LONU-831425 format. One record per residue: residue number from 1; x, y, z of N, C-alpha, C in turn. Coordinates in steps of 0.2 Angstrom, whole numbers, plus 5000, padded with zeros to 4 digits. Example, Ala and Ser with C-alpha at 12.3 -4.5 7.8 and 13.67 -1.06 7.14 Angstrom:
BEGIN
@seq: 1; npx: 5066; npy: 4972; npz: 5039; capx: 5062; capy: 4978; capz: 5039; cpx: 5066; cpy: 4984; cpz: 5039
@seq: 2; npx: 5064; npy: 4989; npz: 5035; capx: 5068; capy: 4995; capz: 5036; cpx: 5064; cpy: 5000; cpz: 5039
END
This chain:
BEGIN
@seq: 1; npx: 5010; npy: 4915; npz: 4989; capx: 5012; capy: 4922; capz: 4988; cpx: 5019; cpy: 4922; cpz: 4987
@seq: 2; npx: 5021; npy: 4927; npz: 4984; capx: 5028; capy: 4928; capz: 4983; cpx: 5032; cpy: 4931; cpz: 4989
@seq: 3; npx: 5039; npy: 4931; npz: 4988; capx: 5043; capy: 4933; capz: 4994; cpx: 5042; cpy: 4941; cpz: 4995
@seq: 4; npx: 5039; npy: 4944; npz: 4990; capx: 5038; capy: 4952; capz: 4991; cpx: 5033; cpy: 4953; cpz: 4996
@seq: 5; npx: 5029; npy: 4948; npz: 4998; capx: 5024; capy: 4950; capz: 5004; cpx: 5028; cpy: 4950; cpz: 5010
@seq: 6; npx: 5034; npy: 4948; npz: 5010; capx: 5038; capy: 4948; capz: 5016; cpx: 5042; cpy: 4955; cpz: 5017
@seq: 7; npx: 5042; npy: 4959; npz: 5011; capx: 5045; capy: 4965; capz: 5011; cpx: 5042; cpy: 4970; cpz: 5016
@seq: 8; npx: 5046; npy: 4975; npz: 5018; capx: 5043; capy: 4981; capz: 5022; cpx: 5039; cpy: 4985; cpz: 5017
@seq: 9; npx: 5035; npy: 4990; npz: 5020; capx: 5031; capy: 4994; capz: 5016; cpx: 5036; cpy: 4999; cpz: 5012
@seq: 10; npx: 5042; npy: 5001; npz: 5015; capx: 5046; capy: 5005; capz: 5012; cpx: 5050; cpy: 5002; cpz: 5006
@seq: 11; npx: 5052; npy: 4996; npz: 5007; capx: 5055; capy: 4992; capz: 5002; cpx: 5050; cpy: 4991; cpz: 4996
@seq: 12; npx: 5044; npy: 4989; npz: 4997; capx: 5039; capy: 4988; capz: 4992; cpx: 5038; cpy: 4995; cpz: 4988
@seq: 13; npx: 5037; npy: 5000; npz: 4992; capx: 5036; capy: 5007; capz: 4989; cpx: 5042; cpy: 5009; cpz: 4984
@seq: 14; npx: 5048; npy: 5007; npz: 4987; capx: 5054; capy: 5009; capz: 4982; cpx: 5054; cpy: 5005; cpz: 4976
@seq: 15; npx: 5052; npy: 4998; npz: 4977; capx: 5051; capy: 4994; capz: 4971; cpx: 5046; cpy: 4997; cpz: 4966
@seq: 16; npx: 5040; npy: 4999; npz: 4969; capx: 5035; capy: 5002; capz: 4964; cpx: 5037; cpy: 5008; cpz: 4961
@seq: 17; npx: 5041; npy: 5012; npz: 4965; capx: 5043; capy: 5019; capz: 4961; cpx: 5048; cpy: 5017; cpz: 4956
@seq: 18; npx: 5053; npy: 5012; npz: 4957; capx: 5057; capy: 5010; capz: 4952; cpx: 5054; cpy: 5007; cpz: 4946
@seq: 19; npx: 5049; npy: 5003; npz: 4947; capx: 5045; capy: 5001; capz: 4941; cpx: 5042; cpy: 5006; cpz: 4937
@seq: 20; npx: 5039; npy: 5011; npz: 4940; capx: 5036; capy: 5017; capz: 4937; cpx: 5041; cpy: 5021; cpz: 4933
@seq: 21; npx: 5047; npy: 5022; npz: 4936; capx: 5052; capy: 5026; capz: 4933; cpx: 5054; cpy: 5022; cpz: 4926
@seq: 22; npx: 5055; npy: 5016; npz: 4927; capx: 5057; capy: 5012; capz: 4921; cpx: 5052; cpy: 5012; cpz: 4915
@seq: 23; npx: 5046; npy: 5011; npz: 4917; capx: 5040; capy: 5011; capz: 4912; cpx: 5039; cpy: 5018; cpz: 4909
@seq: 24; npx: 5040; npy: 5024; npz: 4913; capx: 5039; capy: 5030; capz: 4910; cpx: 5044; cpy: 5032; cpz: 4905
@seq: 25; npx: 5050; npy: 5029; npz: 4905; capx: 5055; capy: 5031; capz: 4900; cpx: 5053; cpy: 5029; cpz: 4893
@seq: 26; npx: 5049; npy: 5024; npz: 4893; capx: 5046; capy: 5022; capz: 4886; cpx: 5052; cpy: 5018; cpz: 4882
@seq: 27; npx: 5057; npy: 5016; npz: 4885; capx: 5063; capy: 5013; capz: 4881; cpx: 5063; cpy: 5006; cpz: 4882
@seq: 28; npx: 5059; npy: 5003; npz: 4886; capx: 5059; capy: 4996; capz: 4887; cpx: 5056; cpy: 4992; cpz: 4881
@seq: 29; npx: 5059; npy: 4986; npz: 4880; capx: 5055; capy: 4982; capz: 4875; cpx: 5049; cpy: 4979; cpz: 4878
@seq: 30; npx: 5044; npy: 4977; npz: 4874; capx: 5038; capy: 4975; capz: 4876; cpx: 5038; cpy: 4969; cpz: 4882
@seq: 31; npx: 5042; npy: 4964; npz: 4881; capx: 5043; capy: 4959; capz: 4886; cpx: 5046; cpy: 4962; cpz: 4893
@seq: 32; npx: 5051; npy: 4966; npz: 4892; capx: 5054; capy: 4969; capz: 4898; cpx: 5048; cpy: 4974; cpz: 4901
@seq: 33; npx: 5045; npy: 4977; npz: 4897; capx: 5039; capy: 4982; capz: 4900; cpx: 5034; cpy: 4978; cpz: 4904
@seq: 34; npx: 5032; npy: 4972; npz: 4901; capx: 5027; capy: 4968; capz: 4904; cpx: 5030; cpy: 4965; cpz: 4911
@seq: 35; npx: 5036; npy: 4963; npz: 4911; capx: 5039; capy: 4960; capz: 4917; cpx: 5040; cpy: 4966; cpz: 4922
@seq: 36; npx: 5041; npy: 4972; npz: 4920; capx: 5042; capy: 4977; capz: 4925; cpx: 5035; cpy: 4979; cpz: 4928
@seq: 37; npx: 5030; npy: 4979; npz: 4923; capx: 5023; capy: 4981; capz: 4925; cpx: 5021; cpy: 4976; cpz: 4930
@seq: 38; npx: 5022; npy: 4969; npz: 4929; capx: 5020; capy: 4964; capz: 4934; cpx: 5024; cpy: 4965; cpz: 4941
@seq: 39; npx: 5030; npy: 4967; npz: 4940; capx: 5034; capy: 4968; capz: 4947; cpx: 5031; cpy: 4974; cpz: 4950
@seq: 40; npx: 5029; npy: 4979; npz: 4947; capx: 5025; capy: 4985; capz: 4950; cpx: 5019; cpy: 4983; cpz: 4953
@seq: 41; npx: 5015; npy: 4979; npz: 4950; capx: 5008; capy: 4976; capz: 4952; cpx: 5010; cpy: 4973; cpz: 4959
@seq: 42; npx: 5014; npy: 4968; npz: 4959; capx: 5016; capy: 4965; capz: 4965; cpx: 5018; cpy: 4969; cpz: 4971
@seq: 43; npx: 5022; npy: 4974; npz: 4969; capx: 5024; capy: 4979; capz: 4974; cpx: 5018; cpy: 4983; cpz: 4977
@seq: 44; npx: 5014; npy: 4985; npz: 4972; capx: 5008; capy: 4989; capz: 4974; cpx: 5003; cpy: 4985; cpz: 4978
@seq: 45; npx: 5003; npy: 4979; npz: 4977; capx: 4998; capy: 4975; capz: 4982; cpx: 5002; cpy: 4974; cpz: 4988
@seq: 46; npx: 5008; npy: 4974; npz: 4989; capx: 5012; capy: 4973; capz: 4995; cpx: 5011; cpy: 4980; cpz: 4999
@seq: 47; npx: 5011; npy: 4985; npz: 4996; capx: 5010; capy: 4992; capz: 4999; cpx: 5003; cpy: 4992; cpz: 5001
@seq: 48; npx: 4998; npy: 4990; npz: 4997; capx: 4991; capy: 4990; capz: 4999; cpx: 4990; cpy: 4986; cpz: 5005
@seq: 49; npx: 4993; npy: 4980; npz: 5006; capx: 4992; capy: 4976; capz: 5012; cpx: 4995; cpy: 4979; cpz: 5018
@seq: 50; npx: 5001; npy: 4983; npz: 5017; capx: 5003; capy: 4986; capz: 5023; cpx: 4999; cpy: 4992; cpz: 5025
@seq: 51; npx: 4997; npy: 4996; npz: 5020; capx: 4992; capy: 5001; capz: 5022; cpx: 4986; cpy: 4999; cpz: 5025
@seq: 52; npx: 4983; npy: 4994; npz: 5023; capx: 4977; capy: 4991; capz: 5026; cpx: 4978; cpy: 4989; cpz: 5033
@seq: 53; npx: 4984; npy: 4986; npz: 5034; capx: 4985; capy: 4984; capz: 5041; cpx: 4986; cpy: 4990; cpz: 5045
@seq: 54; npx: 4989; npy: 4995; npz: 5043; capx: 4990; capy: 5001; capz: 5047; cpx: 4983; cpy: 5005; cpz: 5048
@seq: 55; npx: 4979; npy: 5005; npz: 5043; capx: 4973; capy: 5008; capz: 5044; cpx: 4969; cpy: 5005; cpz: 5049
@seq: 56; npx: 4969; npy: 4998; npz: 5049; capx: 4965; capy: 4994; capz: 5055; cpx: 4968; cpy: 4996; cpz: 5062
@seq: 57; npx: 4974; npy: 4998; npz: 5062; capx: 4977; capy: 4999; capz: 5069; cpx: 4976; cpy: 5006; cpz: 5071
@seq: 58; npx: 4974; npy: 5010; npz: 5067; capx: 4973; capy: 5017; capz: 5069; cpx: 4967; cpy: 5018; cpz: 5074
@seq: 59; npx: 4968; npy: 5021; npz: 5079; capx: 4963; capy: 5022; capz: 5084; cpx: 4962; cpy: 5029; cpz: 5085
@seq: 60; npx: 4955; npy: 5031; npz: 5085; capx: 4953; capy: 5038; capz: 5086; cpx: 4951; cpy: 5039; cpz: 5093
@seq: 61; npx: 4954; npy: 5044; npz: 5096; capx: 4953; capy: 5046; capz: 5103; cpx: 4947; cpy: 5050; cpz: 5103
@seq: 62; npx: 4942; npy: 5048; npz: 5107; capx: 4936; capy: 5053; capz: 5107; cpx: 4934; cpy: 5054; cpz: 5114
@seq: 63; npx: 4931; npy: 5060; npz: 5115; capx: 4929; capy: 5061; capz: 5122; cpx: 4921; cpy: 5060; cpz: 5123
@seq: 64; npx: 4919; npy: 5056; npz: 5127; capx: 4912; capy: 5054; capz: 5128; cpx: 4911; cpy: 5055; cpz: 5136
@seq: 65; npx: 4906; npy: 5059; npz: 5138; capx: 4904; capy: 5060; capz: 5145; cpx: 4910; cpy: 5061; cpz: 5149
@seq: 66; npx: 4915; npy: 5065; npz: 5147; capx: 4920; capy: 5067; capz: 5151; cpx: 4926; cpy: 5062; cpz: 5152
@seq: 67; npx: 4925; npy: 5056; npz: 5148; capx: 4930; capy: 5051; capz: 5148; cpx: 4932; cpy: 5050; cpz: 5141
@seq: 68; npx: 4938; npy: 5047; npz: 5140; capx: 4940; capy: 5046; capz: 5134; cpx: 4939; cpy: 5038; cpz: 5132
@seq: 69; npx: 4937; npy: 5037; npz: 5126; capx: 4936; capy: 5030; capz: 5124; cpx: 4940; cpy: 5030; cpz: 5117
@seq: 70; npx: 4943; npy: 5024; npz: 5116; capx: 4946; capy: 5022; capz: 5109; cpx: 4941; cpy: 5020; cpz: 5104
@seq: 71; npx: 4941; npy: 5022; npz: 5098; capx: 4936; capy: 5020; capz: 5093; cpx: 4940; cpy: 5018; cpz: 5087
@seq: 72; npx: 4939; npy: 5012; npz: 5085; capx: 4943; capy: 5009; capz: 5079; cpx: 4939; cpy: 5011; cpz: 5073
@seq: 73; npx: 4943; npy: 5013; npz: 5068; capx: 4941; capy: 5015; capz: 5062; cpx: 4938; cpy: 5009; cpz: 5058
@seq: 74; npx: 4933; npy: 5009; npz: 5054; capx: 4930; capy: 5004; capz: 5051; cpx: 4930; cpy: 5005; cpz: 5043
@seq: 75; npx: 4927; npy: 5000; npz: 5040; capx: 4927; capy: 5001; capz: 5032; cpx: 4923; cpy: 5006; cpz: 5030
@seq: 76; npx: 4918; npy: 5009; npz: 5034; capx: 4914; capy: 5014; capz: 5032; cpx: 4918; cpy: 5020; cpz: 5030
@seq: 77; npx: 4923; npy: 5022; npz: 5034; capx: 4927; capy: 5027; capz: 5032; cpx: 4930; cpy: 5027; cpz: 5025
@seq: 78; npx: 4931; npy: 5021; npz: 5022; capx: 4934; capy: 5021; capz: 5015; cpx: 4929; cpy: 5024; cpz: 5010
@seq: 79; npx: 4922; npy: 5024; npz: 5012; capx: 4917; capy: 5027; capz: 5007; cpx: 4918; cpy: 5034; cpz: 5007
@seq: 80; npx: 4921; npy: 5037; npz: 5012; capx: 4921; capy: 5045; capz: 5012; cpx: 4928; cpy: 5047; cpz: 5008
@seq: 81; npx: 4932; npy: 5043; npz: 5006; capx: 4938; capy: 5045; capz: 5003; cpx: 4938; cpy: 5045; cpz: 4996
END
């Protein structure tokens, strides 16, 4: 993997936003546009990795028989989004 996997979510998101802005101008030469697009994809995958890790850490507090229990979200919840 590249060093981008070591970036924080915020850094990767900033990189992704920068790539999108550059591509939206429509002023890049083809080779520069491809390079910018590739950088955006790497940043997007880094953001996705961080979001998946965060999703796995989310705990839902539920009341059951007067007691509270922690329930971890699972992949089933993705089908509802």
